[in-house]
C-alpha positions in Angstrom: 154.6 1.5 16.3 157.6 2.9 14.4 157.3 3.1 10.6 160.5 2.8 8.6 161.8 6.1 7.1 162.0 4.4 3.7 158.3 3.5 3.8 157.3 7.0 4.9 159.4 8.6 2.1 157.0 7.0 -0.3 154.4 9.7 0.6 156.5 12.3 -1.2 155.7 12.8 -4.9 159.1 12.8 -6.5 160.2 16.0 -8.2 157.3 18.0 -6.8 159.4 20.4 -4.7 159.4 23.7 -6.5 159.3 27.4 -6.1 156.0 29.0 -7.1 155.2 32.7 -7.3 153.7 32.6 -3.9 156.1 30.2 -2.1 157.5 26.7 -1.8 155.3 23.8 -2.8 155.5 20.0 -2.8 153.1 17.1 -3.0 152.4 14.1 -0.8 150.4 11.1 -2.0 149.1 8.3 0.1 150.3 4.9 -1.4 150.5 3.0 2.0 147.2 2.8 3.9 144.3 5.1 4.8 145.7 7.7 7.2 144.1 10.3 9.5 146.3 13.3 10.2 145.5 14.9 13.5 148.3 17.5 13.3 150.7 18.7 10.6 153.9 20.5 11.3 156.4 21.8 11.8 158.1 21.3 8.5 161.9 21.6 8.4 163.5 22.8 5.2 167.3 22.7 5.3 167.2 23.0 9.0 164.8 26.0 9.1 161.6 25.3 11.0 158.2 26.4 9.7 155.3 26.2 12.2 151.8 25.0 11.4 150.5 28.6 11.1 153.1 29.2 8.3 152.0 26.1 6.3 149.0 25.7 3.8 147.5 22.4 3.0 145.6 22.1 -0.4 143.4 19.0 -0.3 139.7 19.1 -1.0 139.9 22.7 0.2 142.9 24.8 1.2 143.4 25.4 4.9 146.3 26.3 7.2 148.0 23.4 8.8 147.2 24.7 12.3 143.5 24.1 11.4 144.2 20.4 11.2 143.4 18.9 14.6 141.6 16.0 16.3 138.2 17.6 15.8 139.0 18.6 12.1 141.5 16.0 10.9 142.9 15.5 7.3 141.9 12.1 6.0 144.1 10.7 3.3 142.5 7.8 1.5 144.6 5.5 -0.7 145.8 7.4 -3.7 144.9 10.9 -2.3 147.3 13.6 -3.3 147.7 16.9 -1.3 149.8 19.9 -2.0 151.7 21.5 0.9 153.0 25.1 0.6 155.0 27.5 2.6 153.9 30.9 1.4 156.4 33.8 1.0 159.5 31.5 0.9 161.8 30.6 -2.0 164.6 28.1 -2.3 167.8 28.7 -4.1 168.9 26.2 -6.8 170.5 23.1 -5.4 169.7 20.1 -3.2 167.3 20.6 -0.2 166.4 18.4 2.7 162.7 18.5 3.9 161.2 16.8 7.0 157.5 16.9 7.4 156.4 16.2 11.0 152.8 14.9 11.5 150.7 13.2 14.1 148.5 10.4 12.8 145.6 8.6 14.5 146.8 5.2 13.3 150.4 5.2 14.4 151.1 8.4 16.3 154.0 10.8 15.3 155.7 10.3 11.9 158.4 12.2 10.0 158.4 12.1 6.2 161.9 12.9 5.1 163.1 13.6 1.5 165.9 15.3 -0.4 165.1 17.1 -3.7 167.0 19.3 -6.1 165.6 22.6 -7.3 167.1 23.3 -10.8 
């Protein structure tokens, strides 16, 4: 079942993409339906690919994205907010395109795409 890009874009928390001291960070919030993530990554930022072992997920506890799998999924209940970070990376000011690839139990592969400006 294909989910429209516009609907998936609702997962992104607007204006949350930012540079932190330790890397890039943005937030995703579930406003659609309970979702079970079986795999997270890669993440594309302006065409550069970041593998699951380069991504940190901050939910109830921080863990690398490569630790999210069928036996240890990430459950996103309605209203749940998670922070995603890519350590040791920084973005220059300007507009950036981000694509988050994930595998969900409910619908299979999804891509959450958004554009955001770093001041």
